[in-house]
C-alpha positions as CSV (number, residue, x, y, z in Angstrom):
1,M,29.4,21.4,-9.6
2,K,28.5,25.0,-10.0
3,R,31.8,26.1,-9.1
4,H,33.5,23.8,-11.4
5,L,31.3,25.0,-14.2
6,F,32.2,28.6,-13.4
7,A,35.8,27.8,-13.4
8,L,35.6,25.9,-16.7
9,L,33.8,28.8,-18.3
10,L,36.5,31.3,-17.1
11,A,39.1,29.0,-18.5
12,C,37.3,28.9,-21.9
13,A,37.2,32.8,-21.9
14,A,41.0,32.9,-21.4
15,L,41.5,30.5,-24.4
16,P,41.6,33.1,-27.2
17,A,44.1,35.2,-25.3
18,M,46.3,32.3,-24.7
19,A,46.1,30.9,-28.3
20,S,46.6,34.2,-29.9
21,E,49.8,34.3,-31.9
22,T,52.0,37.5,-32.1
23,P,50.4,39.3,-35.2
24,A,52.6,39.6,-38.3
25,P,53.7,43.2,-38.9
26,L,51.6,45.0,-41.4
27,P,53.3,46.1,-44.7
28,V,54.8,49.4,-44.5
29,V,56.2,51.9,-47.0
30,V,58.6,54.9,-46.2
31,A,59.5,57.7,-48.6
32,E,61.7,60.6,-47.8
33,S,63.2,63.6,-49.4
34,E,64.7,66.9,-48.2
35,L,61.2,68.4,-47.9
36,F,58.9,65.6,-46.9
37,E,58.5,62.2,-45.3
38,I,55.7,59.8,-46.1
39,V,54.9,56.7,-44.1
40,G,52.2,54.4,-45.0
41,R,50.9,51.1,-43.8
42,L,48.6,48.6,-45.7
43,D,45.8,47.1,-43.8
44,A,42.2,46.0,-44.1
45,A,41.0,49.5,-44.5
46,G,43.5,50.2,-47.4
47,L,46.7,52.2,-47.8
48,I,46.9,54.8,-45.0
49,L,49.5,57.4,-45.3
50,H,51.0,60.0,-42.9
51,V,52.9,63.0,-44.5
52,D,55.1,65.1,-42.5
53,T,57.8,67.9,-43.4
54,A,61.2,66.5,-43.0
55,P,63.0,69.3,-41.0
56,D,60.5,69.4,-38.2
57,N,58.1,66.4,-38.6
58,A,55.0,68.8,-38.8
59,P,52.0,67.1,-40.3
60,V,51.2,68.1,-43.9
61,L,47.5,68.4,-43.9
62,D,45.0,68.7,-46.9
63,A,47.8,68.4,-49.5
64,S,47.3,66.7,-53.0
65,L,48.9,63.2,-52.8
66,G,49.1,61.2,-55.9
67,L,50.4,57.5,-56.0
68,E,51.7,55.4,-58.9
69,V,52.5,51.7,-58.9
70,A,53.3,49.7,-62.1
71,G,51.9,52.4,-64.3
72,R,48.6,52.8,-62.4
73,E,47.9,56.0,-60.8
74,I,45.4,57.1,-58.0
75,Q,44.7,60.1,-55.8
76,A,44.8,59.5,-52.1
77,V,42.0,61.1,-50.1
78,F,42.8,63.3,-47.1
79,R,40.8,62.5,-44.0
80,S,40.8,65.5,-41.8
81,A,39.6,63.8,-38.7
82,E,42.4,61.3,-38.8
83,G,44.9,63.7,-40.2
84,D,46.1,61.1,-42.8
85,Y,45.5,60.2,-46.3
86,L,43.8,56.9,-47.5
87,V,43.7,54.9,-50.8
88,A,40.7,52.6,-50.4
89,D,40.1,51.6,-53.8
90,A,40.0,47.7,-53.8
91,N,41.0,47.3,-57.4
92,W,43.9,49.6,-57.2
93,L,45.0,47.8,-54.1
94,T,44.6,44.3,-55.2
95,P,48.1,43.9,-56.7
96,L,49.7,45.6,-53.6
97,R,48.3,42.9,-51.4
98,Q,50.2,40.2,-53.3
99,P,53.5,39.1,-51.9
100,G,56.6,40.7,-53.2
101,E,58.3,44.1,-53.5
102,H,56.1,46.9,-54.8
103,L,57.8,50.3,-55.9
104,L,55.5,53.2,-55.2
105,S,55.9,56.7,-56.5
106,F,54.4,59.7,-54.8
107,T,53.5,63.1,-56.1
108,L,53.0,65.6,-53.3
109,L,51.7,69.2,-53.8
110,A,51.6,71.0,-50.5
111,G,51.0,74.7,-50.7
112,D,53.8,76.3,-52.7
113,E,56.0,73.1,-52.6
114,A,55.8,70.1,-54.8
115,D,58.0,66.9,-54.5
116,L,58.4,63.5,-56.0
117,L,59.2,60.7,-53.6
118,S,59.4,56.9,-53.9
119,G,59.3,54.1,-51.5
120,E,59.0,50.2,-51.4
121,L,56.3,48.3,-50.0
122,I,57.3,44.7,-49.0
123,V,54.5,42.2,-48.4
124,D,55.7,39.1,-46.8
125,A,54.1,35.8,-48.3
126,A,54.1,34.3,-44.8
127,A,52.0,37.3,-43.3
128,P,48.4,37.1,-44.6
129,M,46.7,40.4,-45.0
130,P,44.6,41.3,-42.0
131,A,40.9,41.1,-42.2
132,A,38.6,43.6,-40.7
133,G,38.1,43.0,-37.0
134,R,39.6,40.2,-34.8
135,Q,38.8,36.6,-35.9
136,L,39.3,33.4,-34.1
137,S,40.9,30.5,-35.9
138,P,38.3,28.0,-37.2
139,W,39.9,25.2,-35.0
140,L,39.6,27.3,-31.8
141,G,36.1,28.5,-32.5
142,G,35.0,24.9,-33.2
143,G,36.7,23.7,-30.3
144,L,35.0,26.2,-27.9
145,L,31.7,25.4,-29.4
146,A,32.3,21.7,-28.9
147,L,33.4,22.4,-25.2
148,F,30.3,24.4,-24.4
149,G,28.1,21.9,-25.9
150,L,29.6,19.2,-23.7
151,I,29.4,21.3,-20.6
152,G,25.7,21.9,-21.4
153,S,25.0,18.2,-22.0
154,V,26.5,17.2,-18.8
155,W,24.6,19.8,-16.9
156,F,21.4,18.8,-18.6
157,Y,21.9,15.2,-17.9
158,R,22.8,15.8,-14.2
159,R,19.7,18.1,-13.9
160,R,17.3,15.4,-15.3
161,R,18.9,12.7,-13.1
162,G,18.3,14.8,-10.0
163,V,21.9,14.8,-8.9
164,Q,22.9,17.6,-6.8
165,A,26.4,18.7,-6.5
């Protein structure tokens, strides 16, 4: 009985990996000019942007990066530890999280150089926005809970009846 219980527990532990689907790609924006390249992704933390120089792909650090979408402007915050720029304002990001095509304009001031760039962020209606952390589907979580309850009940019943495996 103990071997069967152990094998069943191992099988249950593997269920989330077997049930996981290929995650939908995150919405991405790319903006390029002769001077700079901006690549950004929209995830649970916000809009994360990486800025490089176009000729040699050297990272552009600690620049001033402004964004505008549908007449609403915001300044991205440079994160020195990550080497990227972040827009985390939930109110500003709310329209970007809606399905559709969103045209973004970027104003970049890096040292003595300045540039205006634009890119399109496409959010697929079928791809839900990721939440923070990995989550199990409610059905899978409920099924695992029911399975563990059943296993515990059978074990308890057999222990009380004094049946040895």
